[in-house]
C-alpha positions, 0 to 999 in steps of 0.5 A: 588502529583507531582510524581503522576502527572508526573507518570500519564503523562508518562503512558498516553503518552505510547500508543501514543509512542507505536503507533508512533513506530508502525507507524515507522515500517510501514513507515520505507521502504517507508521513506528510499527509494528515491521518484525516486526509489518509482516511478520506483517501481510503474511503474514497478508494472504497467508493465513498464520497463523490467525484468532486471530493475524490478529485480534490483529494487526488489533487492534494495527494499529487501536491504532496507527492510532487514535494516528496519527488523533489525532496528525495530526487525521484526521477521524472520517469518514476513520478507516476509509479511513486504516485500510484504506490503512495495512493495504493499504500494509503488505501491498503492501510486504511482498508486493512484497518477498516476490514479489521474492525469487522473482524476480518484479517487482511493477512488472510487475503495476503496469504490467499493471493500470495502478496508480499515482498517475496510473493507472486503479487498477481496483477489485480488492476483489472477485475479479479478472476472467479478463481481469485475471489474463491481463493479469498472466500475459501481462505476466510472459511478456513480461518473460521469466518462464517461467510454467510454473515459477511455483508456485500459491502464488506466483501467490496472492501475486501476486494478493494483491499486486494486490488490496492495490495496488488498495486502497492506491491507491483508499484513498489517493485518498480521503484528503483530505490 
């Protein structure tokens, strides 16, 4: 009887253990990079810095990604997707916080473009369409934002957030773990 209870407890905990290991894979790069470096990467993806500094950041990100690939036995085929996912995640999180400081909620963009684990997650790896831009603008109007007071540089960050979020969700779905 006791063995049955122990075996049942162990077996029912396995999905939780597997889920935690999946979380570790998704979190490895982000948790392995200092917050200052994550901020620099986010700023670079929003157009900050120069080409040399961006290349150095991407090289550092590549080194950390390589270590996580080895640590978590991620396949060679998934390495590029994993790098893109990690870069998009870091950028997305930094941009969400940055536009949040300006009293714009990133959740408005997520809802307007149907981003999320069960969303349609449109591919914004190229240019956004006029319709997509207008969905974001209208969503902010509906949320009570006076869009006339939002500066162009802020709209650029909102657009960068949308692009990073698109890449984040689409690459995450491609990761087979």
